[in-house]
C-alpha positions in Angstrom: -5.1 9.7 -2.7 -2.2 7.3 -3.3 -2.1 4.0 -1.5 0.9 1.7 -1.0 0.7 -1.9 0.0 3.9 -3.2 1.6 4.1 -7.0 1.1 2.7 -9.0 -1.8 1.8 -12.1 0.1 -1.7 -13.6 0.0 -3.4 -10.9 1.9 -1.5 -7.9 0.6 -2.1 -9.0 -2.9 -5.8 -9.7 -2.1 -6.2 -6.0 -1.0 -4.2 -4.6 -4.0 -6.4 -6.6 -6.5 -9.6 -5.7 -4.6 -8.7 -2.0 -4.6 -8.2 -2.1 -8.4 -11.4 -3.9 -9.0 -13.3 -1.4 -6.8 -12.2 1.5 -9.0 -11.7 3.6 -5.8 -8.2 4.1 -7.1 -6.8 4.6 -10.5 -3.8 2.5 -11.5 -1.3 5.3 -11.0 -2.6 5.8 -7.4 -2.0 2.2 -6.3 1.5 1.0 -5.5 2.7 -2.4 -4.2 6.1 -3.2 -2.9 7.9 -6.5 -2.1 11.5 -7.6 -1.6 11.2 -10.8 -3.6 12.5 -10.1 -7.2 10.7 -13.1 -8.6 7.4 -12.0 -7.2 7.8 -8.4 -8.3 8.4 -9.5 -11.9 5.2 -11.6 -11.7 3.3 -8.6 -10.4 4.5 -6.4 -13.2 2.7 -8.7 -15.7 -0.6 -7.9 -13.9 -0.3 -4.3 -15.0 -2.9 -3.1 -12.5 -0.6 -1.1 -10.2 2.9 0.3 -9.8 5.3 -2.3 -8.6 8.4 -1.4 -6.5 11.2 -3.1 -4.7 12.7 0.1 -3.2 10.5 1.7 -0.5 12.4 4.9 -0.7 10.9 5.4 -4.2 7.3 4.8 -3.3 6.6 5.3 0.4 7.1 9.1 0.5 4.4 9.4 -2.2 1.7 7.4 -0.3 -1.1 8.9 1.7 -2.2 5.6 3.1 0.2 2.6 3.7 -1.0 -1.0 4.1 1.5 -3.1 6.0 1.0 -6.7 5.0 4.1 -8.4 6.1 4.5 -11.3 8.6 4.5 -10.0 12.2 8.0 -11.3 12.9 9.3 -8.9 10.1 7.6 -5.9 11.7 10.6 -4.7 13.8 13.0 -4.8 10.9 10.5 -3.1 8.6 9.9 -0.3 11.1 13.6 0.3 11.4 13.9 0.5 7.6 11.0 2.9 7.0 10.8 5.1 10.1 12.9 7.9 8.6 10.6 7.9 5.5 7.3 8.2 7.3 5.6 11.6 7.8 2.9 12.5 10.3 0.2 13.0 7.7 0.4 9.4 6.5 -2.0 6.8 7.8 -0.7 3.3 8.5 -3.2 0.3 8.1 -1.7 -2.8 9.6 -3.0 -6.3 8.9 -0.3 -7.9 11.0 -1.8 -10.2 13.6 -0.8 -9.4 17.2 1.0 -6.1 16.4 -0.5 -3.4 18.7 -1.2 0.2 17.7 1.2 1.4 20.4 4.1 -0.7 19.1 3.5 0.7 15.6 3.3 4.2 16.9 6.5 3.8 18.9 8.3 1.8 16.1 7.4 4.3 13.3 7.2 7.5 15.2 3.7 8.1 13.8 0.3 8.7 15.4 -2.3 7.8 12.7 -2.5 4.0 12.9 -5.3 1.6 12.0 -5.1 -2.1 13.2 -7.1 -4.4 11.0 -7.9 -8.1 11.2 -9.0 -9.6 7.8 -9.8 -13.2 7.1 -8.9 -15.6 4.3 -12.2 -15.2 2.2 -10.9 -11.6 1.5 -9.1 -13.3 -1.4 -12.5 -14.0 -3.1 -14.2 -10.8 -2.1 -16.2 -12.4 0.8 -13.9 -11.4 3.6 -14.7 -9.8 7.0 -12.2 -7.3 8.2 -12.5 -5.9 11.7 -10.6 -2.7 12.5 -9.9 -0.1 15.1 -7.9 3.1 15.0 -5.9 5.5 17.2 -7.6 8.6 18.3 -5.5 10.7 15.9 -7.3 9.2 12.8 -10.2 11.6 12.0 -13.8 10.7 11.3 -13.4 11.5 7.6 -10.2 9.4 7.4 -11.9 6.5 9.2 -14.6 6.7 6.5 -12.0 6.4 3.8 -10.3 3.5 5.6 -13.5 1.6 5.9 -14.2 2.0 2.2 -10.7 0.7 1.4 -11.1 -2.3 3.8 -14.5 -3.1 2.5 -13.2 -3.7 -1.0 -12.5 -7.3 0.0 -15.9 -7.9 1.5 -17.2 -6.3 4.6 -15.5 -4.1 7.2 -16.6 -3.7 10.8 -15.2 -0.9 13.0 -14.6 -2.0 16.7 -14.0 0.1 19.7 -10.9 -1.4 21.2 -7.9 -3.6 20.4 -9.3 -6.2 22.8 -12.2 -6.4 20.4 -9.8 -7.0 17.6 -8.2 -9.9 19.5 -11.7 -11.3 20.2 -12.6 -11.0 16.5 -9.5 -13.0 15.7 -11.0 -15.9 17.6 -14.2 -15.6 15.6 -13.8 -14.2 12.1 -10.0 -14.1 11.8 -9.4 -17.8 12.5 -13.0 -18.8 11.9 -12.6 -20.0 8.3 -10.3 -22.7 9.6 -13.0 -23.9 11.9 -15.4 -24.1 8.9 -12.8 -26.0 6.9 -12.3 -28.4 9.8 -16.0 -29.2 9.9 -16.1 -29.5 6.2 -13.2 -31.9 6.1 -14.8 -34.0 8.8 -18.0 -34.3 6.9 -16.2 -35.1 3.7 -14.2 -37.8 5.5 -17.5 -39.3 6.8 -19.0 -39.1 3.3 -16.1 -41.1 1.8 -16.4 -43.7 4.5 -20.0 -44.1 3.5 -18.8 -44.9 0.0 -19.0 -41.6 -1.9 -16.2 -40.5 -4.3 -13.9 -37.6 -3.5 -15.8 -35.5 -6.1 -19.2 -36.4 -4.8 -18.2 -35.9 -1.2 -16.9 -32.4 -2.0 -20.2 -31.5 -3.8 -22.4 -32.8 -1.1 -20.5 -30.9 1.6 -19.8 -27.6 -0.2 -23.3 -27.2 -1.5 -24.8 -28.0 1.9 -22.6 -25.3 3.5 -23.4 -22.7 0.7 -27.1 -23.4 0.9 -27.2 -23.2 4.7 -25.3 -19.9 4.8 -27.6 -18.5 2.1 -30.7 -19.4 4.1 -29.2 -17.9 7.2 -28.2 -14.6 5.5 -31.6 -14.1 3.8 -33.7 -14.5 7.0 -33.9 -13.2 10.5 -34.0 -16.7 11.9 -31.4 -17.8 14.4 -29.2 -20.9 13.8 -30.9 -22.6 16.7 -34.3 -22.0 15.0 -33.0 -23.3 11.7 -31.8 -26.5 13.5 -35.2 -27.0 15.0 -36.8 -26.7 11.5 -34.5 -29.3 10.0 -34.6 -31.7 13.0 -37.8 -33.6 13.7 -38.3 -35.7 16.9 -36.9 -39.2 16.4 -35.5 -38.3 12.9 -32.0 -38.5 11.4 -31.0 -34.9 12.0 -32.1 -35.1 15.7 -29.9 -38.2 16.0 -26.9 -36.3 14.7 -27.5 -33.2 16.9 -28.0 -35.4 19.9 -24.7 -37.0 19.2 -23.0 -33.6 19.1 -24.7 -32.6 22.3 -23.6 -35.8 24.1 -20.0 -35.2 23.0 -20.0 -31.5 24.0 -19.2 -30.3 20.5 -20.7 -26.8 21.2 -18.5 -26.4 24.3 -15.4 -27.6 22.4 -16.0 -25.1 19.6 -16.4 -22.2 22.1 -13.2 -23.3 23.8 -11.4 -23.4 20.5 -12.5 -19.8 19.7 -11.3 -18.6 23.1 -8.0 -20.4 22.6 -7.5 -18.3 19.4 -8.5 -15.2 21.3 -6.1 -15.9 24.2 -3.3 -16.5 21.7 -4.0 -13.2 20.0 -3.6 -11.4 23.3 -0.4 -13.3 24.0 1.1 -12.2 20.6 0.2 -8.6 21.4 2.2 -8.8 24.6 5.3 -10.4 23.0 
């Protein structure tokens, strides 16, 4: 099995490096292509995969092709590679908002997987949701899931609407966490803590809370109840959030991302 990653941006490179670390593929079976000469020269120094600038050299050799370019480059890329694609190849797209049908029409191919990774994929803690066209076999889906799981975890969803919904939760979700972290760090600094101490206080708190959650079957609400005692400091904070409808605002933000993902798919 030979895999080609088109696009050496943050996410494309994250998958290429993860595939090498996983040992699912040997060096000669992993290719990466980018149009930026400076970037390709940097990639060659990594020496973990074949590096190409000309897709005519590498695309015909690939069994599975990751497309990791910006969505607004999709149409031009499809025009460039359509004549090079063969029906047996599987396309895995990690382009937000680009539908399976638009890829099938644009590339003249049936086997398409649409995936939505998130930023923690860069450190092996990502969550990638994916769905596929009916022409992708069960065995091929198993292979795709293994490849996508190299950056963390992969979850197969039934429909593209589910992919749009997952965009609002896991795809965009890390930004919500960073938003909350930044707010807590700002509060800590206003209380007199240094930048360094504020970062440590917040990051360790998040890491510890996630670890507790992952190693138990206890719901977040139950954990909140364990931390908060009547009339105590935590209850004061949670009551403030409730009074300001923070829960509702977070839900509305997630739906805003979901709705935008749907809009992008219709564009």
